[in-house]
C-alpha positions as CSV (number, residue, x, y, z in Angstrom):
1,X,-26.2,-35.3,23.6
2,X,-26.4,-31.5,23.9
3,X,-26.4,-29.5,20.7
4,X,-24.5,-26.2,21.0
5,X,-25.0,-23.7,18.2
6,X,-22.5,-21.1,16.9
7,X,-23.5,-18.3,14.6
8,X,-21.2,-15.6,13.1
9,X,-21.5,-12.7,10.8
10,X,-18.6,-10.6,9.6
11,X,-20.0,-7.1,10.0
12,X,-22.7,-5.3,12.1
13,X,-24.7,-4.6,8.9
14,X,-25.3,-8.4,8.6
15,X,-28.1,-10.2,10.5
16,X,-27.7,-13.2,12.8
17,X,-31.5,-13.9,12.9
18,X,-31.6,-16.5,10.1
19,X,-28.7,-18.5,11.5
20,X,-30.1,-18.4,15.1
21,X,-33.5,-19.5,13.8
22,X,-32.0,-22.5,11.9
23,X,-29.9,-23.4,15.0
24,X,-33.0,-23.2,17.2
25,X,-35.0,-25.3,14.8
26,X,-32.2,-27.9,14.9
27,X,-32.7,-28.2,18.6
28,X,-29.6,-26.3,19.9
29,X,-29.9,-25.8,23.7
30,X,-27.2,-23.1,23.7
31,X,-26.4,-20.7,20.9
32,X,-23.5,-18.4,21.0
33,X,-23.1,-15.7,18.3
34,X,-20.6,-13.0,17.4
35,X,-19.8,-10.3,14.8
36,X,-16.2,-10.9,13.6
37,X,-14.3,-12.0,10.5
38,X,-14.1,-15.7,9.8
39,X,-10.7,-15.3,8.1
40,X,-9.0,-16.6,11.2
41,X,-9.8,-17.7,14.8
42,X,-8.2,-14.5,16.3
43,X,-10.6,-12.4,18.3
44,X,-13.4,-15.0,18.2
45,X,-14.2,-15.1,21.9
46,X,-17.6,-16.7,21.6
47,X,-16.2,-19.6,19.5
48,X,-13.5,-20.0,22.2
49,X,-16.2,-20.0,24.9
50,X,-18.2,-22.7,23.0
51,X,-15.0,-24.9,22.6
52,X,-14.3,-24.5,26.3
53,X,-17.6,-26.0,27.4
54,X,-18.0,-28.8,24.8
55,X,-17.9,-32.2,26.4
56,X,-17.8,-35.8,25.2
57,X,-20.9,-36.6,23.1
58,X,-21.7,-32.9,22.5
59,X,-22.3,-31.6,19.0
60,X,-21.3,-28.2,17.7
61,X,-23.8,-27.0,15.2
62,X,-23.4,-24.3,12.5
63,X,-25.7,-23.2,9.8
64,X,-23.1,-23.3,7.1
65,X,-19.4,-24.2,7.3
66,X,-18.2,-20.7,6.3
67,X,-19.8,-19.4,9.5
68,X,-17.3,-21.6,11.4
69,X,-14.4,-20.4,9.4
70,X,-13.1,-19.5,6.0
71,X,-9.7,-21.1,6.4
72,X,-9.4,-24.7,5.6
73,X,-6.6,-25.1,8.2
74,X,-8.7,-23.4,10.9
75,X,-11.8,-25.6,10.1
76,X,-9.7,-28.8,10.1
77,X,-8.0,-27.8,13.4
78,X,-11.4,-27.1,14.9
79,X,-12.6,-30.6,13.8
80,X,-9.5,-32.1,15.3
81,X,-10.1,-30.2,18.6
82,X,-13.7,-31.5,18.7
83,X,-12.5,-35.0,18.1
84,X,-10.0,-34.7,20.9
85,X,-12.9,-33.8,23.2
86,X,-15.1,-36.6,22.0
87,X,-17.5,-34.0,20.4
88,X,-18.5,-33.7,16.8
89,X,-19.4,-31.0,14.3
90,X,-22.7,-30.8,12.4
91,X,-23.3,-28.4,9.5
92,X,-27.0,-27.8,8.7
93,X,-26.6,-26.7,5.1
94,X,-25.7,-29.0,3.5
95,X,-26.5,-31.6,6.2
96,X,-23.1,-33.0,7.2
97,X,-21.7,-34.4,10.4
98,X,-18.1,-35.4,11.4
99,X,-19.4,-38.5,13.1
100,X,-18.4,-40.6,10.1
101,X,-15.5,-40.7,7.6
102,X,-17.6,-39.4,4.7
103,X,-18.6,-36.4,6.7
104,X,-15.0,-35.6,7.5
105,X,-14.1,-35.7,3.8
106,X,-17.0,-33.4,2.9
107,X,-15.9,-31.0,5.7
108,X,-12.4,-30.9,4.2
109,X,-13.8,-30.2,0.7
110,X,-16.2,-27.5,2.0
111,X,-13.4,-26.0,4.0
112,X,-11.3,-25.7,0.9
113,X,-14.3,-24.1,-1.0
114,X,-14.8,-21.5,1.8
115,X,-11.0,-20.8,1.7
116,X,-11.2,-20.3,-2.0
117,X,-14.3,-18.1,-1.7
118,X,-12.4,-15.8,0.7
119,X,-9.6,-15.5,-1.8
120,X,-12.2,-14.5,-4.5
121,X,-13.7,-11.9,-2.2
122,X,-10.3,-10.4,-1.5
123,X,-9.5,-10.4,-5.2
124,X,-12.7,-8.6,-6.1
125,X,-12.1,-6.1,-3.3
126,X,-8.6,-5.4,-4.6
127,X,-9.9,-5.0,-8.1
128,X,-12.6,-2.6,-6.9
129,X,-10.1,-0.5,-5.0
130,X,-7.8,-0.3,-8.1
131,X,-10.8,1.0,-10.2
132,X,-11.7,3.5,-7.5
133,X,-8.1,4.7,-7.3
134,X,-8.1,5.2,-11.0
135,X,-11.1,7.4,-10.7
136,X,-9.6,9.3,-7.8
137,X,-12.5,8.1,-5.6
138,X,-10.4,5.9,-3.2
139,X,-8.6,7.7,-0.5
140,X,-7.8,4.7,1.7
141,X,-8.9,4.0,5.2
142,X,-9.8,7.0,7.4
143,X,-7.2,7.9,10.0
144,X,-8.2,6.6,13.4
145,X,-5.1,7.6,15.3
146,X,-5.0,11.0,16.9
147,X,-1.3,11.9,16.3
148,X,-1.7,15.3,17.9
149,X,-2.8,13.5,21.1
150,X,0.3,11.2,20.9
151,X,2.6,14.2,20.6
152,X,0.9,16.0,23.5
153,X,1.2,13.0,25.8
154,X,4.8,12.4,24.8
155,X,5.6,16.1,25.5
156,X,3.9,15.8,28.9
157,X,6.6,13.2,29.8
158,X,4.7,9.9,29.3
159,X,6.6,6.9,28.0
160,X,5.8,5.4,24.6
161,X,4.4,2.3,26.4
162,X,2.2,4.5,28.7
163,X,0.8,6.4,25.7
164,X,0.1,3.2,23.8
165,X,-1.6,1.6,26.8
166,X,-3.6,4.7,27.7
167,X,-4.8,5.3,24.1
168,X,-5.4,1.6,23.3
169,X,-2.7,1.6,20.6
170,X,0.2,-0.6,19.8
171,X,3.6,0.8,20.6
172,X,4.5,0.5,16.9
173,X,1.7,3.0,16.2
174,X,3.2,5.4,18.7
175,X,6.7,4.9,17.1
176,X,5.3,5.6,13.6
177,X,3.5,8.8,14.7
178,X,6.7,10.1,16.4
179,X,8.8,9.1,13.3
180,X,6.3,11.1,11.1
181,X,6.7,14.1,13.4
182,X,10.5,13.9,13.2
183,X,10.4,13.6,9.4
184,X,8.1,16.6,9.2
185,X,10.4,18.6,11.4
186,X,13.4,17.8,9.2
187,X,11.7,19.2,6.1
188,X,12.5,22.8,5.2
189,X,9.6,25.2,5.6
């Protein structure tokens, strides 16, 4: 029965080494890792790769359940997908496997705890932002869209879809930038 490890951190400032070490010590033959939020499965290419090559009898191994996901629904859906493939999930800390009914129940409870922990993190973040705003220290996220470039490309005759595609933006971002330009032009000088 091949053991396939999956490691995840949320940001580049975090380290995967501890997780990879634990997965290696557990006997994982293959370990896939990525740096991406665990709030949902969106954008988690390495996890999707792991799920694609899991076969009957294989075991997906994670260091802690919150590394697999912070949404109870996502975790339970993953367990269901593993079951459908004849594979199982093993969490190293605490040591739980979905091979038995008790393990499934524990996974459900731990998934709920991870979900609740994510809510607490977001609540603390919101509270911190409010305090920083009160002190005048919070200015919001830095602008990452070059609106002048959007205007220049549109003036050159590009379509909104072309501008969005060429600049790696959504069309909605292009529409917002153009709306902002129009509203600034309508203001008296």
